[in-house]
C-alpha positions in Angstrom: 11.4 -36.3 25.4 12.7 -34.9 22.0 15.8 -32.5 20.9 13.3 -30.7 18.1 15.2 -28.7 16.0 14.3 -25.2 14.6 15.9 -23.4 11.6 15.4 -19.5 11.2 12.6 -18.3 9.3 15.5 -16.9 6.1 18.6 -17.6 5.5 21.0 -14.6 7.3 22.1 -12.2 4.7 25.0 -10.4 7.2 26.5 -10.1 11.0 24.4 -10.3 14.2 24.6 -7.0 16.5 23.0 -9.5 19.4 21.9 -7.1 21.7 19.3 -6.4 19.3 19.2 -8.6 17.7 15.8 -11.3 17.9 16.3 -15.3 16.8 13.0 -15.4 14.3 11.3 -19.2 12.8 8.3 -20.7 13.3 6.7 -23.8 16.0 4.7 -26.2 14.8 2.8 -27.2 18.1 1.7 -30.6 17.1 5.7 -31.0 18.1 5.4 -29.1 20.9 4.3 -32.2 24.0 7.0 -34.6 23.0 10.0 -31.5 23.1 12.7 -31.7 26.4 14.6 -29.0 24.3 14.9 -26.9 22.1 17.8 -26.2 19.5 17.5 -23.2 18.0 20.1 -23.3 14.4 22.3 -20.6 14.7 21.2 -19.2 18.4 24.5 -19.1 20.2 24.6 -15.8 18.0 21.1 -13.3 19.6 19.7 -12.7 22.8 17.1 -14.0 22.4 13.7 -15.9 20.3 11.2 -15.5 18.8 8.7 -18.5 17.3 5.3 -17.8 16.1 2.7 -20.5 16.6 1.1 -22.6 14.6 -1.5 -25.1 15.3 -3.4 -27.7 13.3 -2.5 -25.0 9.9 -3.9 -21.8 12.3 -1.7 -18.9 13.7 -1.0 -19.1 18.1 0.4 -16.1 18.4 4.3 -15.2 18.9 5.8 -16.0 22.2 9.8 -14.4 23.2 11.8 -15.7 24.9 15.4 -15.5 26.1 18.7 -16.7 24.4 21.3 -18.1 26.3 23.4 -20.4 23.8 20.9 -22.5 21.5 18.6 -24.3 23.5 15.1 -22.9 24.9 13.7 -25.2 27.8 10.7 -27.4 25.9 9.1 -26.8 29.6 9.7 -22.2 29.0 8.4 -22.7 25.8 5.5 -25.0 26.5 3.9 -23.0 29.1 4.3 -19.7 26.8 2.2 -22.1 24.2 -0.3 -22.0 26.9 -1.1 -18.8 27.6 -1.9 -17.8 23.9 -5.3 -18.1 22.1 -6.3 -21.4 20.2 -5.8 -21.0 16.4 -8.7 -19.7 15.1 -8.9 -19.7 10.8 -10.9 -21.0 8.0 -11.2 -24.2 6.9 -10.7 -26.2 3.7 -13.0 -26.4 1.7 -13.5 -29.8 -0.8 -12.5 -27.5 -4.4 -8.5 -26.8 -4.7 -8.4 -24.3 -8.2 -5.7 -23.4 -10.0 -3.4 -21.3 -8.9 -1.3 -18.8 -10.6 1.2 -16.9 -8.1 2.9 -14.0 -9.5 6.0 -12.9 -8.4 7.5 -8.9 -9.7 11.4 -8.5 -9.6 13.7 -5.3 -10.5 17.7 -6.8 -11.1 17.3 -8.5 -8.1 18.5 -12.2 -9.1 20.5 -13.2 -6.0 17.8 -12.7 -3.8 15.6 -13.5 -6.0 16.5 -17.1 -5.9 15.7 -17.4 -2.4 11.9 -16.3 -3.3 12.0 -18.9 -6.3 13.5 -22.5 -4.0 11.0 -21.4 -1.3 7.8 -21.2 -4.3 8.9 -24.4 -5.3 7.9 -25.7 -2.1 4.9 -24.3 -2.1 2.5 -27.3 -1.7 -0.9 -27.2 -3.9 -1.8 -29.6 -7.1 -3.2 -26.6 -9.6 -0.1 -24.2 -9.2 1.4 -22.4 -12.5 4.4 -18.9 -11.1 4.8 -16.1 -13.6 8.0 -14.2 -12.3 7.4 -10.6 -13.8 10.6 -8.9 -14.9 10.5 -5.1 -14.5 12.5 -3.5 -17.5 15.8 -5.3 -16.7 19.2 -4.0 -16.7 20.8 -7.1 -17.1 19.6 -10.8 -18.0 20.2 -11.9 -14.7 16.4 -12.6 -13.6 15.6 -14.7 -17.3 19.2 -16.4 -17.0 18.2 -17.8 -13.9 14.6 -18.5 -14.5 15.5 -20.2 -17.7 18.0 -22.0 -16.5 17.4 -23.2 -13.2 13.1 -23.0 -13.0 12.5 -24.0 -16.3 8.7 -24.8 -14.9 8.2 -21.3 -13.4 7.2 -18.8 -16.5 9.3 -16.0 -17.1 7.0 -12.5 -18.4 9.0 -9.1 -19.6 7.6 -5.6 -18.7 8.8 -2.9 -19.8 7.4 0.0 -18.6 8.6 0.5 -15.3 6.8 0.4 -11.9 5.5 -1.9 -10.0 1.6 -1.5 -10.7 2.8 -2.1 -14.3 4.4 -5.7 -13.0 1.5 -7.1 -10.9 -1.0 -5.9 -14.3 1.2 -7.8 -16.7 1.5 -10.5 -14.2 -3.0 -10.5 -14.5 -3.0 -10.7 -18.4 -0.6 -13.6 -18.1 -2.5 -15.7 -15.1 -4.8 -18.4 -16.1 -5.9 -18.9 -13.5 -9.1 -18.2 -11.3 -6.9 -17.0 -8.5 -3.7 -15.3 -8.9 -1.8 -15.3 -5.3 1.1 -11.9 -5.6 4.7 -11.9 -3.7 7.7 -9.9 -3.3 11.6 -10.9 -4.4 12.6 -10.1 -1.0 10.4 -12.7 0.5 10.3 -16.4 1.9 6.9 -18.3 1.4 5.5 -20.6 3.8 4.9 -24.2 2.0 1.4 -23.6 3.4 0.8 -19.8 2.3 -1.4 -21.5 -1.4 -3.7 -23.2 0.6 -4.3 -20.8 3.6 -4.8 -18.3 0.9 -7.4 -20.3 -1.0 -9.1 -21.3 2.0 -9.6 -17.1 2.4 -12.1 -17.3 -0.6 -14.6 -20.4 1.7 -15.0 -17.7 4.7 -17.9 -16.0 2.5 -18.6 -16.3 -1.6 -18.2 -12.1 -2.1 -14.8 -12.6 -0.9 -13.0 -11.3 -3.8 -9.3 -10.5 -1.8 -7.5 -13.1 0.7 -4.0 -11.6 2.8 -2.0 -13.1 4.8 0.6 -12.8 7.6 4.1 -10.7 7.2 6.0 -11.7 9.9 9.7 -10.6 10.2 11.8 -12.8 9.1 15.3 -11.5 10.1 15.8 -9.3 13.4 19.8 -9.0 12.5 20.4 -5.5 14.8 18.7 -2.1 15.6 17.7 -0.8 12.1 15.5 -4.2 11.4 14.4 -3.8 15.0 13.0 -0.4 13.9 11.2 -1.2 11.1 9.4 -4.6 13.2 8.0 -2.3 15.1 6.8 0.9 12.5 5.1 -2.2 10.7 1.3 -3.5 11.5 2.4 -6.7 9.2 3.6 -8.9 12.0 0.8 -7.9 14.4 -2.4 -9.6 12.5 -3.4 -12.5 14.2 -6.6 -12.9 14.1 -8.6 -14.4 10.8 -10.9 -11.0 10.2 -13.7 -10.3 7.5 -14.0 -7.0 6.0 -16.7 -4.9 4.6 -18.2 -1.8 3.3 -21.5 -2.7 5.1 -20.7 -3.8 8.1 -17.8 -1.6 9.6 -15.7 -3.6 12.6 -17.1 -1.8 15.8 -13.1 -1.8 17.0 -11.8 0.1 14.0 -13.0 4.2 13.5 -11.4 4.2 10.8 -12.2 1.6 8.8 -11.9 1.4 5.6 -9.1 3.7 5.7 -7.3 1.6 8.3 -5.2 0.5 5.4 -2.5 -2.0 7.8 -5.4 -3.8 8.8 -5.9 -5.8 5.8 -2.3 -6.8 4.9 0.4 -5.2 2.2 1.0 -5.9 -1.6 4.4 -8.6 0.0 0.8 -11.1 0.2 -2.2 -11.1 -0.7 -4.7 -12.9 -3.6 -7.2 -12.3 -5.8 -9.9 -13.5 -7.5 -8.8 -12.0 -10.7 -12.3 -11.4 -12.6 -12.8 -9.2 -10.4 -9.7 -7.6 -10.5 -10.0 -6.9 -14.0 -13.4 -5.6 -13.3 -12.0 -2.3 -11.4 -9.3 -1.9 -13.9 -7.0 -3.4 -12.0 -3.7 -1.7 -11.0 -3.4 2.2 -11.4 0.1 2.2 -12.5 0.7 5.8 -11.5 1.2 4.7 -7.5 3.9 1.7 -7.0 7.5 0.9 -7.1 9.1 2.4 -10.3 7.3 5.4 -11.0 7.5 8.8 -9.3 6.0 8.1 -6.5 6.9 5.1 -4.7 4.0 3.5 -3.5 0.4 3.4 -2.6 -0.8 0.6 -5.2 -1.4 -2.2 -2.1 -3.4 0.4 -0.4 -5.7 1.7 -3.4 -6.2 -1.8 -4.3 -7.7 -3.1 -1.5 -9.8 0.2 -0.2 -11.2 -0.6 -4.3 -11.9 -3.6 -3.3 -14.3 -2.6 -0.2 -15.8 0.1 -2.4 -16.8 -2.1 -5.5 -18.4 -4.6 -2.5 -15.8 -7.5 -2.0 -15.0 -8.4 1.2 -11.2 -9.0 2.3 -10.1 -12.2 4.1 -7.4 -11.4 6.2 -5.9 -15.6 7.4 -3.4 -14.2 8.8 -2.1 -18.3 8.6 -1.0 -17.8 5.4 2.6 -16.4 6.4 5.2 -14.4 4.0 8.3 -13.6 6.3 9.8 -11.0 4.8 13.3 -9.4 4.7 13.4 -5.6 6.3 16.0 -3.4 4.8 19.1 -3.8 7.2 21.1 -0.7 6.8 20.6 3.5 7.3 20.9 4.4 3.8 18.1 1.8 2.9 15.3 2.1 5.5 16.0 5.8 4.6 15.2 5.1 1.2 12.1 3.3 1.4 10.9 5.7 4.3 10.4 8.0 2.0 9.1 5.6 -0.4 6.4 4.6 2.2 5.4 8.3 3.4 5.4 9.4 -0.6 3.1 5.8 -1.5 0.8 6.8 1.6 0.5 10.3 0.4 0.3 9.5 -3.2 -3.1 6.9 -2.2 -3.9 9.3 -0.3 -4.3 12.1 -3.0 -6.3 9.1 -4.9 -8.7 8.8 -2.2 -9.4 12.9 -2.1 -9.9 12.2 -5.9 -12.2 9.6 -5.9 -15.9 11.0 -5.2 -17.7 7.5 -3.9 -14.8 8.0 -1.1 -14.2 11.6 -0.3 -17.5 11.8 2.0 -16.0 9.5 4.6 -12.4 10.7 3.6 -13.3 14.2 5.2 -15.0 12.4 8.4 -12.1 10.3 9.6 -9.6 13.1 8.2 -8.6 14.9 11.7 -8.3 11.2 13.6 -5.8 10.0 10.7 -3.7 13.0 11.1 -3.3 12.1 14.6 -2.5 8.7 14.2 0.4 9.9 11.4 1.8 12.3 13.4 1.7 9.5 16.2 2.2 6.6 15.0 2.6 3.7 17.6 5.8 1.8 17.4 5.5 -1.7 19.3 6.2 -5.1 18.1 4.8 -8.3 18.6 6.6 -9.1 21.5 5.7 -8.7 25.1 8.4 -6.3 26.8 6.2 -3.3 25.2 6.4 -0.5 23.0 9.9 0.2 20.6 12.2 2.2 22.6 12.8 4.9 19.4 16.5 6.4 19.4 17.8 9.5 17.2 18.6 7.8 14.2 14.7 5.9 14.2 13.3 9.6 15.4 15.3 11.0 12.2 13.8 8.4 9.8 10.3 8.9 11.1 10.3 12.4 10.8 12.1 12.1 7.1 8.8 9.2 6.4 6.0 11.6 7.5 7.9 14.9 5.4 7.6 13.0 2.3 4.0 12.3 2.3 3.7 15.9 1.3 4.9 15.1 -2.1 2.5 12.0 -2.4 0.0 14.9 -4.3 2.3 16.8 -6.8 4.0 13.0 -7.2 1.0 11.1 -8.2 -0.6 13.8 -11.1 3.2 14.2 -11.9 3.6 10.4 -12.6 -0.3 10.4 -14.4 0.3 12.4 -16.5 3.6 11.6 -17.8 2.3 8.3 -18.2 -0.7 9.4 -19.8 1.4 11.8 -22.4 2.8 8.4 -23.4 0.1 6.2 -23.4 1.2 4.1 -20.7 -1.2 5.2 -17.6 -3.7 2.1 -16.7 -6.4 1.6 -14.7 -9.8 2.2 -12.8 -12.2 4.4 -15.5 -12.8 6.8 -12.9 -8.9 8.2 -13.1 -9.1 8.9 -16.9 -10.8 12.0 -18.2 -12.9 11.5 -15.0 -10.5 12.2 -12.5 -9.1 14.6 -14.8 -12.3 16.8 -15.3 -13.5 16.4 -11.2 -9.0 17.7 -10.6 -10.3 20.6 -12.7 -13.0 21.9 -11.0 -11.9 21.0 -7.7 -9.2 23.2 -8.6 -12.0 25.9 -10.1 -13.7 25.9 -6.7 -10.5 27.0 -4.5 -11.0 30.1 -6.9 -13.8 30.6 -6.7 -14.2 30.7 -2.5 -11.3 32.8 -2.9 -12.8 34.9 -5.6 -15.9 35.6 -3.4 -13.0 35.5 -0.2 -11.4 38.6 -2.2 -15.3 40.9 -2.8 -14.9 40.8 1.7 -13.4 44.6 3.4 -10.4 42.8 3.9 -7.1 44.3 3.6 -5.6 45.6 0.4 -2.4 43.6 0.2 -4.5 40.4 1.6 -7.3 41.6 -0.9 -4.8 41.5 -3.3 -3.7 38.1 -3.0 -6.9 36.2 -3.1 -7.8 38.1 -6.6 -4.6 37.5 -7.8 -5.1 33.8 -6.7 -8.9 33.8 -8.4 -7.6 35.7 -11.7 -5.3 33.6 -12.8 -6.7 29.8 -12.1 -11.0 30.3 -11.3 -11.9 31.3 -14.5 -9.3 28.9 -17.0 -9.6 25.9 -14.9 -13.5 26.1 -15.5 -12.5 26.3 -19.0 -9.7 23.5 -18.9 -11.6 20.6 -17.2 -14.0 21.1 -20.8 -11.1 21.2 -22.9 -8.0 19.4 -23.3 -5.0 21.5 -23.6 -1.6 20.7 -24.3 0.5 20.4 -20.8 3.2 23.0 -22.2 -0.2 25.4 -23.0 -1.9 25.2 -20.0 -0.2 26.7 -17.8 -0.1 30.1 -20.1 -4.1 29.5 -21.3 -4.9 28.7 -17.8 -4.0 32.3 -16.6 -4.9 34.1 -19.8 -8.7 33.2 -19.4 -9.1 34.5 -16.7 -7.7 37.4 -16.9 -10.1 37.3 -20.0 -12.9 37.3 -18.2 -11.9 40.2 -15.9 -11.2 42.6 -18.6 -14.9 41.7 -20.4 -16.5 42.8 -17.0 -14.5 45.5 -16.6 -15.5 46.6 -19.7 -19.6 45.8 -19.7 -19.2 47.8 -16.5 -17.5 51.2 -17.9 -20.1 50.6 -20.8 -22.8 50.0 -18.7 -21.9 53.3 -16.1 -22.7 51.1 -13.3 -18.7 50.3 -11.5 -19.3 48.3 -8.5 -16.1 45.9 -8.9 -16.4 43.7 -6.0 -20.4 42.9 -6.6 -18.9 41.9 -10.2 -16.0 40.3 -8.3 -18.8 38.7 -6.6 -20.4 37.7 -8.9 -17.9 36.0 -11.5 -16.8 34.5 -8.6 -19.9 33.1 -7.6 -20.3 32.1 -11.1 -16.8 29.9 -10.6 -17.6 28.0 -8.2 -21.7 27.0 -10.0 -19.5 26.1 -12.7 -16.7 23.6 -11.3 -19.6 22.1 -8.9 -21.5 21.7 -12.6 -18.3 20.4 -13.8 -17.0 17.9 -10.6 -20.8 15.8 -11.2 -20.6 15.7 -14.8 -16.8 14.8 -14.2 -18.6 12.2 -11.1 -20.9 10.6 -13.6 -18.8 10.3 -16.5 
């Protein structure tokens, strides 16, 4: 029997709070039969160990065992591994296509170095690495790449936002397959091989994702985030198609966490460009702070492409380790989710399915399960955990206005990019939807209701409805819209009253109902025009 030495998945960045900390690393099952003892480097600082078990390049799952010192008995580990299911996955085909790796970063050169070191160790033949420096405030990243990684390409993208950076990487890529990851990760040497294997799962696979296990669990804050996200829990290979809804996912295709995350995915370059690339109003570095990966996965499915999840494509992620950083991230995730949900509601192809699943989605959002991959059950939330969860939930509400504001800002600056349906057609659908809501309020105002309520409904209709229909067809400068839309509604009411006086026919309720109905019809016609555009 031999001694098997394991190293942590990621270098430790800070103090270890032993009672709340878990040692994390990778275990190759092929090396286990001869191991009498497993020695975990720096294991004496931790109370327990979590091992991700790989077998024949496939992933079997996790084993978590208590630590006393830095060793684990081989027999205990073998018994735990034996209880795991067999590894499953897709085998590499004969072809080994060229691959471009895109890493988007902004002012985090110190953390980026570890990511680039791991990319330099990736096992693949025709490999291109592109570092996209997004709106940098210093030259540190440029100096790092040019000075220490001369084989990697450096691309600068001055438009701030992760989607702008990813689009720049997509344009710069010279390979048919483009893999994306972040600057706070360590990639496994087999990462690209396993992503490419996922493309071989079926001819219609245009996107492949992998597992993103927690790479560092030093304290309570990182443990909370580990329980909050689903990235570590993707263990079984899966193939998703819109035409074949999985029976175990009733919210499909809006169960986006099941598809993976933006820290670990690859796309066929031509397919992604045909989709219109990434929506630049979404993503970190913009007012929406996120949501671009959720949006991309869903648009892939609705385009008729399949998404393959291959957990053997492993990228270790370093979670935020202090409460302030975690809180800021929670705001980003909540707002990004709300912004992404806004894009879903504004896409006619997705709207009906989204509305049918909305009650279940809201329930899950309010009661999001918190559990880790360990066998000791759900994560026990503390007061600070609950405060972060509430912050994330409340931030969802700011998503819609953040998306529309960011999109408008970029359109005015000539910087917006994304799917064609989110240009002028979305603008028309948005105003049409607003007009329809106002028209319905106008119809309600014509009913025999309490005077105060009728006045409120009437005001909403007059100041928004007719003007929104006109605005959908006539572009206006942003500074004129708040004046022109209510002015058009008031003009319509004045014309109605004047016509009634001259006709000596005074039926205000019927007149109001008629103009409100006309607004609804106009909104419907306008919306359908926006769909076809």
